[in-house]
C-alpha positions as CSV (number, residue, x, y, z in Angstrom):
1,M,218.9,149.4,33.2
2,G,222.0,148.2,35.6
3,Q,222.8,147.3,38.9
4,Y,224.4,150.2,41.1
5,S,226.8,148.7,42.9
6,E,228.4,149.4,46.5
7,V,231.1,152.3,45.0
8,E,228.4,154.1,43.1
9,R,226.3,154.5,46.4
10,E,229.4,155.1,48.2
11,R,229.8,158.1,45.6
12,L,226.5,159.2,45.4
13,L,227.0,159.4,49.3
14,Q,229.9,161.3,48.9
15,L,228.5,164.2,46.2
16,R,226.0,164.4,48.8
17,A,227.8,165.7,51.3
18,A,230.3,167.5,49.0
19,V,227.4,169.7,47.8
20,Y,225.8,170.0,51.7
21,Q,229.4,170.9,52.9
22,R,229.3,173.7,49.4
23,D,232.9,171.8,49.0
24,G,233.8,172.3,45.4
25,A,237.0,170.7,45.3
26,K,235.5,167.5,46.5
27,V,232.6,167.7,44.3
28,V,235.2,167.3,41.3
29,V,237.1,164.6,42.6
30,V,234.4,163.0,43.3
31,L,232.8,162.7,39.6
32,G,236.2,162.1,38.7
33,G,235.3,163.8,35.0
34,E,232.0,162.4,34.4
35,V,228.4,163.8,35.1
36,P,226.2,161.1,36.3
37,V,222.7,161.9,34.2
38,E,220.5,160.3,37.0
39,V,221.5,162.8,39.5
40,L,221.8,166.2,37.5
41,Q,220.2,168.3,39.4
42,L,222.5,167.2,42.6
43,V,225.7,167.7,40.2
44,G,224.9,171.0,38.5
45,D,224.9,172.2,42.7
46,G,227.9,171.1,43.1
47,L,229.0,172.7,40.6
48,G,227.6,175.4,41.1
49,T,230.4,176.3,43.8
50,A,233.1,174.8,42.3
51,I,232.8,177.2,39.5
52,E,232.4,180.0,42.6
53,Q,235.4,178.6,44.1
54,K,237.2,178.3,40.8
55,V,238.3,174.6,41.2
56,P,240.4,173.4,38.5
57,G,238.0,170.9,36.3
58,A,234.7,172.6,37.1
59,V,234.0,174.4,34.1
60,A,234.6,171.3,31.5
61,L,232.4,168.9,33.7
62,A,229.6,171.9,33.8
63,D,229.8,171.8,30.4
64,Q,228.9,168.6,30.0
65,C,226.5,169.2,32.3
66,L,225.1,172.4,30.2
67,L,224.7,169.6,27.2
68,V,222.8,167.2,29.4
69,L,220.6,169.5,30.9
70,R,219.9,170.8,27.7
71,E,218.8,167.4,25.7
72,R,216.7,166.4,29.0
73,G,214.4,169.5,29.4
74,W,212.9,167.8,32.8
75,A,211.5,170.3,35.2
76,G,213.8,172.5,36.8
77,D,216.5,171.8,34.3
78,D,216.4,175.3,32.1
79,E,216.4,176.7,35.5
80,L,219.5,174.9,36.6
81,A,221.8,175.2,32.9
82,G,220.2,179.4,33.4
83,E,222.5,179.2,36.8
84,L,225.0,178.0,35.6
85,E,225.2,179.9,32.7
86,V,224.9,183.3,35.4
87,S,228.2,181.4,37.2
88,L,230.3,180.6,34.5
89,G,230.0,184.0,33.4
90,R,228.5,183.3,30.0
91,T,225.1,185.1,31.2
92,L,223.7,187.9,33.1
93,P,221.3,186.6,35.8
94,T,217.8,186.5,35.4
95,R,216.2,189.7,36.0
96,G,213.2,189.6,39.1
97,L,214.7,186.1,40.4
98,Y,215.8,186.9,43.8
99,A,218.2,184.4,45.2
100,L,216.7,182.6,48.2
101,P,219.0,180.5,50.8
102,V,216.8,176.9,51.2
103,D,217.5,173.8,50.9
104,L,215.4,172.0,47.7
105,E,214.9,169.0,49.5
106,E,213.1,170.7,52.1
107,V,211.1,173.1,49.0
108,S,210.5,169.2,47.3
109,A,208.9,167.8,50.8
110,L,206.5,171.1,51.3
111,L,205.1,171.2,47.5
112,E,204.7,166.8,47.7
113,S,202.8,166.9,51.1
114,G,200.9,169.4,49.9
115,T,201.6,172.1,52.6
116,G,202.7,174.3,49.8
117,E,201.7,175.3,45.9
118,R,202.2,172.8,42.5
119,S,204.1,174.5,39.8
120,D,201.2,172.2,37.8
121,P,197.7,171.7,39.6
122,G,196.0,170.1,36.6
123,R,199.3,167.4,36.1
124,A,198.9,166.1,40.0
125,D,195.0,165.6,38.6
126,Q,195.5,163.8,35.8
127,L,198.5,161.6,38.2
128,L,195.5,161.2,40.7
129,I,193.1,159.7,38.7
130,A,195.7,157.4,36.5
131,I,196.8,155.9,40.1
132,D,192.9,155.4,40.7
133,G,192.4,153.1,44.0
134,R,192.8,153.0,47.4
135,G,196.7,151.8,48.3
136,A,197.5,152.3,44.7
137,F,201.0,153.8,45.9
138,R,201.6,152.0,48.7
139,R,201.6,148.4,46.4
140,F,203.8,150.2,43.6
141,K,206.2,150.5,46.4
142,D,205.7,146.8,47.8
143,T,205.9,145.5,44.3
144,I,209.0,147.4,43.1
145,A,211.2,146.5,46.7
146,R,211.1,143.2,45.5
147,W,214.0,144.2,43.2
148,P,216.8,146.6,45.2
149,D,218.3,147.9,42.1
150,E,215.2,149.0,40.6
151,L,214.2,150.8,44.2
152,E,217.2,152.3,44.2
153,R,216.6,153.6,40.9
154,W,213.0,155.0,41.6
155,Y,214.3,157.1,44.4
156,R,217.4,158.4,42.6
157,F,214.9,159.2,39.5
158,S,212.0,160.5,42.2
159,D,214.9,162.9,43.7
160,E,216.1,164.1,40.6
161,R,212.5,164.9,39.7
162,C,211.3,166.5,42.7
163,R,214.5,168.5,43.0
164,G,213.8,169.7,39.6
165,R,209.8,170.3,40.2
166,A,211.5,172.7,43.5
167,R,213.4,175.0,41.7
168,E,211.1,174.8,38.9
169,W,208.4,176.2,41.1
170,L,210.8,178.8,43.2
171,A,211.7,180.6,39.3
172,A,208.1,180.7,38.6
173,S,208.0,182.4,42.2
174,G,210.2,185.0,41.4
175,Y,213.4,183.5,43.1
176,R,216.5,181.2,42.6
177,A,217.7,178.8,44.8
178,A,220.9,179.9,47.0
179,P,222.7,177.4,48.6
180,S,221.5,177.9,52.6
181,T,223.4,180.0,54.8
182,Q,223.2,177.3,57.4
183,G,224.1,173.8,55.9
184,P,222.0,170.1,56.1
185,N,220.4,169.6,59.8
186,P,221.9,167.3,61.6
């Protein structure tokens, strides 16, 4: 449970910016030959762009990403792996999944806020029971905030899971995330 250095934090910020700017070359440069496991969903989106733009080194990074996605198997990982396989030209697009230009973070926020449908209502109910009691999540966040590195790890983990659940929910609804044509909100 290592600590995050300023270099790692800056690398993540650069990766996020490159993904949102659809700058495939910068994605490959920022990754530097390594696929950070804690942000695979974000990395996969960036590599999809890099492959589309035929950036040297993107295919090798995508192969690394595919191996880890298939092994990990979290919500949205299979969907992202399928999208990368299509980008690499190794398989045909899944029939019935229509490209929808969306920001996965916005979809995730809607799902988590309760204004959208959740992909697994039973799981949500179980989690609500598990953290029974007023202020349980707030207490969790207050406690973990005592350790800044653990708090950062929690947010990376949470972002990754939310992004994956949003991708999985879209696929279950007949869509696949396509890059937003408008780019990020300022």
